[in-house]
C-alpha positions in Angstrom: -6.3 -6.3 22.3 -7.9 -7.2 18.9 -7.1 -5.2 15.8 -9.0 -5.7 12.6 -8.0 -4.1 9.3 -10.9 -3.4 7.0 -9.9 -2.3 3.5 -12.2 -0.3 1.2 -11.7 -1.7 -2.3 -14.3 0.5 -3.9 -18.0 0.1 -4.6 -20.1 -1.8 -7.1 -21.4 0.8 -9.5 -23.9 -1.1 -11.7 -27.1 -3.1 -11.6 -28.9 -4.3 -8.4 -25.8 -4.1 -6.2 -25.5 -0.3 -6.3 -25.5 0.9 -2.7 -24.5 -2.5 -1.3 -23.0 -2.1 2.2 -19.3 -2.9 2.6 -16.9 -3.2 5.6 -18.1 -4.3 9.0 -21.8 -4.7 8.6 -23.9 -5.5 11.7 -22.8 -6.3 15.2 -19.2 -7.4 15.9 -18.8 -10.7 17.7 -15.9 -12.7 19.0 -16.4 -16.4 19.9 -20.2 -15.7 19.5 -20.2 -12.9 22.1 -20.9 -9.3 21.1 -17.9 -6.9 21.4 -18.7 -3.5 22.7 -16.7 -0.4 23.4 -14.6 -0.7 20.2 -13.5 2.2 18.0 -13.1 2.5 14.3 -10.2 4.7 13.2 -8.3 5.3 10.0 -4.8 4.0 9.5 -2.3 6.9 9.3 -0.1 5.6 6.4 2.5 8.3 6.9 2.9 7.3 10.6 3.2 3.7 9.6 5.9 4.6 7.0 7.7 6.7 9.6 7.8 3.8 12.0 9.3 1.5 9.3 11.8 4.2 8.4 13.0 4.5 12.0 13.0 0.7 12.8 16.3 -1.1 13.1 17.6 -2.7 10.0 16.3 -6.3 9.7 13.4 -5.8 12.0 9.7 -6.4 11.1 7.2 -3.7 11.6 3.5 -4.6 11.3 2.7 -7.3 8.7 5.8 -6.5 6.6 7.6 -3.2 6.4 10.3 -2.9 3.8 12.7 0.0 3.4 15.2 0.7 0.7 17.0 3.7 -0.8 18.3 4.7 -4.2 20.2 7.7 -5.6 19.3 10.0 -8.4 21.4 12.7 -10.2 18.3 14.9 -10.5 14.6 14.7 -9.7 12.7 12.6 -12.4 9.4 11.1 -13.2 9.6 7.3 -12.6 7.4 4.3 -12.7 7.7 1.9 -9.7 7.3 -1.8 -10.8 5.3 -3.6 -8.1 5.2 -7.0 -9.8 7.3 -8.7 -7.0 5.0 -7.3 -4.3 1.7 -8.7 -2.9 -0.7 -6.0 -1.7 0.0 -2.8 0.1 1.2 0.7 -0.1 4.3 2.5 -1.4 5.7 5.6 0.2 8.6 7.6 -1.3 10.3 10.3 0.7 7.2 10.5 3.0 4.8 10.8 0.0 2.2 8.0 -0.3 2.4 7.0 -4.0 -0.6 4.7 -3.8 -1.7 1.2 -3.3 -0.8 -1.9 -5.3 -2.2 -5.4 -5.5 -0.8 -8.4 -7.4 -4.3 -9.3 -8.6 -5.0 -6.0 -10.3 -4.0 -5.3 -13.9 -1.9 -2.3 -13.0 1.7 -3.2 -12.3 3.3 0.2 -11.8 2.8 3.3 -9.7 3.6 6.7 -11.1 6.3 8.6 -9.2 6.1 12.3 -10.0 9.4 14.2 -10.2 8.6 16.6 -7.4 8.5 13.7 -5.0 12.0 12.6 -5.9 15.2 14.5 -5.1 18.8 14.6 -6.3 20.8 12.3 -4.1 19.4 9.8 -1.7 15.7 8.8 -1.8 13.9 6.5 0.6 11.2 4.0 -0.5 9.0 2.4 2.2 6.7 -0.6 1.3 3.9 -1.3 3.7 3.1 -4.9 2.7 -0.2 -6.4 3.8 0.0 -9.7 1.9 3.2 -11.5 0.9 6.2 -10.4 -1.0 7.4 -12.7 -3.8 10.9 -11.1 -3.8 12.1 -8.2 -1.6 13.3 -6.2 -4.5 11.6 -3.6 -6.7 12.7 -1.6 -9.7 11.8 1.4 -11.7 10.7 0.9 -15.4 10.6 3.3 -18.3 6.9 3.2 -19.0 3.7 2.4 -17.1 2.3 -1.1 -17.1 -1.5 -0.6 -16.8 -2.7 -4.1 -17.9 -4.9 -4.9 -20.8 -6.1 -1.7 -22.5 -8.8 -3.2 -24.7 -11.3 -6.0 -24.3 
């Protein structure tokens, strides 16, 4: 079985490239031969995160599935620092916080207080690229990159 992950990274919204096709464009071939009977389907990030959450400690799920936990005294707004991560998605307590990418200017993901809880909280990282260090932290303020040109 062949699985291909196609990621939508947005659209060009200026000049002559408006409306440019993205993703798998045209026929699909393997070793020069057309592939038929294939299906496109979305990736259920919640199901992937659940698989990582239930995997035995130290096992690898997919490209890289990382799981960690932390404790809070009370729910709180937080900012997840993604600087040590490559490219992927962060899921906290079953809620998809969003995607991150080392090559984007934004280095933090906002964690709204209603997603957190007093006591144990579980963070799942669905890494599609490569982790520089398998550790993340929370910071006091967002890091959104350069704000002015």
